[in-house]
Structure formats: C-alpha cells, structure tokens
N, C-alpha and C positions, 0 to 999 in steps of 0.2 A: 717512598715515592707520594702513596696518600700522605705519611707523618710531615710532611713538606705539602702536601694541599690543605691537609686540619692545622698547619702553624697559619696558613693563610688566610683561609678560613674565620679559624678565632683569631687575624689581630684585624679580618675588613669589618667582622660586627665588633667585638671590642668595639674599636677606634668609632661605630656610628654609634654604640651605643653612647658608650663617653663624649661623642660629640654631640650627642639630640641629650645629654645631662646636661654637658658645661653652657652649652647654648641655655637653655631651661634657668639655670640657675644663677647664669649670666643676668637675662635678662629678668627675675625676681631681685636681682639684687639690685638694681639698675629701679624697679618701680617702688620698692619699698625704701628706697632712697632720693628719688624724686615724690613720696607722700609725705615720707618726714619733714625735706627742704620746702614743698607746695603747704603743707601743713602751717611749720609758721611762717615762711610768707604772707599768708593768705589774713593770719593772723596780725602782724605785726602793718600789710597793710589795713588791714583794717582802725586798728586803736590811730596810725597817720593817722587817718583822713579825718578821722572821729573829735581828734585831737585838731588838726588845724582847724576847723569849723567850731570846739568850744576856743582856741585861741583868738581867731577874728573877729569871737563876738565881747569875751572877757581883756584879753591882752593879758591873759594868765591861762596854765595852766593846775587843774584840781591832780592829774594821773585815773587813770582806769584799777579796771580790777586786778589789773594784767603786770601794776607798776611798776610790783616788787620784785618780778624777775626777767624783768627789761634791765638789758647794756648800758641802753642808752637814751633819755629821752629830754631834749632840747630844740631850743629857738635857734633857728642858723639863720639870722641879719643878714640883709639885706646892707647899708649900712658898718658891719659888725660889730652891733652892740646880741649878741650872743646871752642869748641865757641857756642853763643848764639847768633842768629842771631833778636828772636822774644822770651819775656816770660823772667821764668826763668826756671834753674833747678837745685832744692837745691838737696846738697846730697841725701836725702835719697831718693827721685822721680827718681837720679841719681845711687845708688843702682840698682833700682827695673826695672830700666829699662836696666843694664849690666845682671840680673837676669831671666830679660825673651829672651834677648838672651843669654843666658845658656840654657835653654830651647824651644828653636828656636820660643816661642812667639809674633812672628816680627810684630802681629797685634792686635787687641784687645782692650775691652774698661777696666780705671783704673779709681781710685775714689784720684782727688788731694785736699787739705787744703792753704787757701791763712794762708796769716799774720793774717789777720783779725779775720780769724776760720771759713770762709766762704766755703759748700765747695760742691763741682763739681765736675762733673761726665765729661768723654774727653775722646775720640777715637784718638790713637795714631797708628802710623805705622814708624817702622822705617826700613831702606832700609842700605844694605850696600855698603857704595861706595865702588872702584876698580880703584885704579890707576897703572901703570906698575907689571899690574901685583898680585898685592900684597892689600889686603883688610889691608885701614890706619884705617876705625873708621866705621860709621853707620848714615845717615842722616835722626833724628827726627822727624816728622812732629806729632803734638797732638790738635786738635780744642776741645772746648768745645763744649756742649751735653745740656746745663742748659736750653735754650729757649726749645732744643727738648723736654728734659726730661718733662718737664714743662705740653709742648703740651701733653707728653704719659698722665699726670696725669691728663689734665681735659678732656682726651681723655675718660682715665678709667671712673672718675666719669660721663660723659655723660653716659655710657652703663650704669653704676652700675642704673643711672637713669631708662636709656629708660628699662635695666632690669624691678624694679619693677616693671612701668606701666603695663611693658607686661605682669612680673606678675598677676596685677592686670584684666587686661584684657582677661587673658588668666582664672581665675579665670569664668566672667559669661561667658566667650562665653563656659565652660567645662559648667556650671552652665545649660545655655540655652540649651546644646547636649545633655543632663545626663537629666532633664524633658524629655528630644523630644524623645528620647528614653524608655521612663520607663512608656511614654501614653500607649500605646496602649498592651503595659503585663498587667500593671495593668487593662486597660478595661476588655480585655481577661483573668484575674481574678477576676475581679468581677463579669464576668458572670460567669465563673464555680464555685465560690463562690457560689453564687445565687442558682445557677441549683443544687448546694450542698446539702443544705440547707430545698430548694424544696422540692426535690426531698424525703430527711429525713423526714422531716414532714410527704408526704403523703403517706412513707410507716409506720409507724407506728401504721393507723389505718387500713389498713389489716392483717399483722403482729400480731394485737389484736385480730382481729375476727380470721384470723387463728392458735393464743394460745388459745381462748376458745374453740373455735372447737375442738382440741386438748386438753383441759382436761373436756370438756362433754362426749370425745369417750373415756377419760380413767376411768370417770367414772359412765359414765352409760354402757358399753359394756366390760367391762373390764373380765366378765367371759364368754364369748362370744369368745375371742379377744386369737388367736392361740398363740405360745413363742414368734413364727417369728413377726408377729405382735404386740405385745411387745416391742421387741425389735424394730422397725421400730415405732416405733410411739413414743418411746424411746428418738430413737436416729434423730425424726423429735421437738420433747425439746430444745432438742440441738442446731439443729441449730437455733429454732426462737429465742433461748438466745443470739445464738450467734450472730446472725439479729441487735435482738436489743438493747446490748453490739456496736456492732457496728454504726448505729443507734444514739445511744448514744452520744458514739463520737465525731463519722463527726459532731455533731449539737453544742456538746460543742467547737470544733474547731473552727465552725463556728460562733460560740459566741465569742469564743476570735480573728476570726481575724476580727468580727466588731467592737464589744463594746469593748474591753476583761477582763478579768478575773481578780478577786479578786477587782469589784468591791465595793462591800456589801459586808460588816466586821461585824461584833460581837464581844462581849466576849465568849468563852465558856470555857466551861469545857473541857480540853483534855484528858486526863488522865483517866473519866468516859467514852468518845465516845468509844478509842482506848480499853477498856477494853468491851461495845457491839459485835464489831469484832475482835478481840481476842480468843474468845471462839469460836467465828464460826471456826476460821480460824483452832486453835485446833479442834476440831470435823472435819473437811474433815479431817483431818493429817490420825487419829485415821482409817476415811472412807479407807485414797490410803496407810495406815502404811508404812506412815512419819510418826518424830519425829519434831513438830515443839513448841519452846519454850519464853516462849517471857521475858523480864526483865525492866520494866517499875517504875519510881519514886514510891516513899512511900505517901510520896506529894501530891495535886494536881496543875498542872501546866494551871492557867488562858492564856487563845491565846487571841487573837484577829482578828482573822479572815472569813473567807466566813465555815462554819462548811461545807459543801455537799462540796468544793476544795479539804477540807482537809483530809477529807475520801476519798471522790475517789484519792488522790495518793495513803496512805497507803493501798489500796485498788490496784492500780493499779502493787505496789511490789510486792505486797503478791501474788496475780494473779502470775506474772512472775515467780516466786519462786515455785510455787507448779506448774505450765507449764513445767516449763526445772528441776524438778527433776524426780527422780524415785524410786520407796518403794526402802527402806529405809535406804533415802538420810537427810538429818535436813535441817531446815530450823529455820531461828535466830532472834527474831524482840527486835530491843533495841532501848530504848526512855530516854532523859535524857533532861538537858535544861543547857544552857548556858549563866547563870547568867549573866556574868558581859560586854559580850554580848545583852543585850535583846532575843537571841536564844532558836528556839525549835528546836533538833533535834532530828532523829533517823535513826537508819541502820536496811539493812534489807539483812542480810549474809543468804548464804546457800553453799549446797556440787555438787548443780547440775552438769550440763555438762559446762557451762563455755561459755564465749566470746574470739576468736579469737579475738587477739592485732590490724588487718590489719577492723575488722569489730566491734572495740567497734570505730569510730569515728563514724558511720553513724548510730545506735543504736537509735537516738530523731530526725531522719527526718520521715515524713510522710510515711507511709505502707512499710517501711524497716527492712527485720523483715530474723534473724540472722539464717540459713539453712532452706532455705526457705519451702521443704519440711518434713519438721520433727514439724515448726510450726504453716501451715496449719493442720496436724493427731494431735493438740493439741489446737485450734484455735484462734492460733491470726492471729491478723490482721493489726500486726505494724501500730497501731494507739495511744497504749497504753504509751508510752516512751515522743510523742511528747506532748501524750498531760501535761504527769507529768511534761514537759518543758518546759510548757507557763507559767503550778502553777506557775511552784519556781519559773521562770524567773518574772514573774507577783509581785512575794511576794520582788522583787527583793534575793532570795535565792541563793544556791547554792548547784550543786549536784559532786559527788565523787564519782567513780567507778573503781572498785580494781576488776578484776577479770582476773581468767586462765583459757586457757579449759582440762576440766575431774574434774577440780577440785571444781569447782563453782567461786560463785561471792559475788560481795559484791556492795554494796550503800550508800553510807550514802547522807544526805540532812539534810540540814542548814536554815530558816528561820527564820528572824529577827519577830516574831510574839509573843517572848513571852511579857505577861505587867508582871508579878509576881507572886513568887512561897509558896504557904500559910504551 
C-alpha cells in the first residue's frame, strides 16, 4: 500500500518538477530565438532605411559597413529595371518580393535555395524609395541567418539534454521527497494497525467468556426468565455475534496488511464446499420469508485456493444480500467455470434496496456504509466488502457491480483459481 502511495507521490512530484523545468526551458528557447531573429531584423531594417534614403538622393548604393555580411542588397524597380549590388535576385525570388510588397509584408523571414541546392533562411526588409514625391521602387536588404539558425539548433539540443538531465534529477528528488512524506504516515499507520490487532486479540477472550455466560444463563435459567428478559438475552447474543464478526474482520484486515492474503493455498472441491453453506442460506431464507435459489455446475470444480478465504467471500456477499433485502425479496447465487481462462466465477443477485450510483465507488472503503442508519440496524460494520476486495485482489481477480436504487444489486466475481473440471 505504501509502495503504491510512494510511487504515486514520486510520479506526481517528478511530473510537476519536469513540467515546470520544461516550461522554463521552452520559454528560454523561444526568448533566445526571438532575440536572435529580432536583432538581425532590426539590423536589416536599419540598413534598408539608410540605403533607401541614400538611393533616393544619389541613385546609387555605396553600401554600409554591414554590406559584406549581406546576402542581398538590391533596388527593386517599379519598371523592372532592378539594380543588384550584392548577391543575386532570380525571378522566383523577385516575384516573391513583389507578392510580399502587395501584401504589405515589408519585412520578415524567407527561404532561398542556392544553385547547388543548399537551402538557407534569410531575414529581409524592403523600404520604399521616393524621389520627387513618387515611389520609384524598393530597396531590398536580406541577410542570411544560417549561422544564427545553427546557433538556435545547438541551443535547442543543449536545452533538450538539460531537460533529460533535469528529468532524471526530478525523479531522484521526487523519490526522496515522496519517501520522506510517506514515513510519518507509515509510522502512524503501523501504530494504528498494531493497536487494532492487539485490541482485537484482547477482546476475543472477554467476549468468549461473556458469550459462554449467556449460553449458560439461557440453558439453566430459561424457565425462570420473563419474556422481556428472554428478548434481552437474545439481543445480547446477537450483539456478541456482531462483535465477534467485527473482531474477525479486523483480524483479517490486520493479517492482510501485515502478511497478505492467499498465502497458503491447496486444492479444494469447490462445489462440495458451496453446497454446504448454500443449504444454510436456504434455511435462513425460509425463516426470513425470502426466496433463495442457486445454480451450481453439475460437475465438481477443483480450485487452488485457501478454502477459508473462498468461503469468507461467499459469506460476505450472501450476508450482504440477506441484510439489504426484506421479506418477499429474491436472492440468487450462480456459480460457473470459465475453463478457457482457468477462472472460477460466481455472482449474487438480489431484489433489495440497491446502491445509489454516487455511493458505489465508496463501498469497498473500510467502515463505509451505505445509509448508515439502516446498515446499523441490520448489523453492518462496513468491513465486509473491504475484506472481499482484499481477497479478490490477492487472487488477482476482478469484481463487477451492477446496482439500481430500490431495484437490487448484482455482484460478479472472477478468480483465476480453477485447476480443472471433472
């Protein structure tokens, strides 16, 4: 249980650490990328603006101190008489610039392909050249950013490697923090579990003495007891029975927490065992004016399990069915074998009060009871289904619940404990 909790905490902590660091690295990457592109863009725009003024005055470009680092420096004429001072401007590139001018995209990023097939990204800027009040063309300045692009790629790889390192560190740190967080919980739980187990053992002896005293009183003094005294004696015996059941459940859960369930297994005859207590519940149904039917396979099923735990499973689900039904309701037990998957299956179905949909996810919690007032009257203590879940999980089985309020409940249990069928 605590290992599962520790794994969940480790996963949660490491996920938050990793997401936080990943978000930080992503922000750093885009900030760095934006700074590089923006720096080049500002430089190209400044050059384009200065050379547009220079060309309007002299109709010639001397170039700037950045001219040797430029990919393209040219005058894009309105009448098609372009002047290229640096680089080349093939027709596809010229058409692209004209289209961008039409779209008023006077600066941005574009991709060009050289004669030898190499691809390069460049930042461009276009400034209109105005002479005598008329626009005569555009100064086009473009600067390649292959170096900057490679720098950004290296920066990305560095951040990726750092992310992997940070992810590994976050798992280690999360594991350490999770273990520290679980320790006090585990310590308190161990103390509580020890107390429950010790208290349950200590209570068994006085309850046994008290139960024996009630039996003796009923046997020896029954003729002299009044009707009200006899009713009180019956109530006391029922309370002792409920306390014994509670103590047995507590000890079962303590054993499950300490050593686990389904440790000792043997080959058992399942149908023969089920017949023994199915007869008891049939008699119980007659006394409570309920209808109990069961459907068992005609042939014996050999199971590899602990007979006490399997019987306890049936007892829990059948007791629940009887507790939450009234006179005239029906209870049905069905047992079958899934030989293909080597599974032993059974289901209990009743027409009782049912379980509300919002309560169904809680019924396997310890001491949880649906309609607590009614459960208390029927003798429920909220541990039966918790024990059933522990047993089913110990056998790597499954449990399916179908229930509708005031219409009934069906539990279907599947356990991979079938050896063979004869």
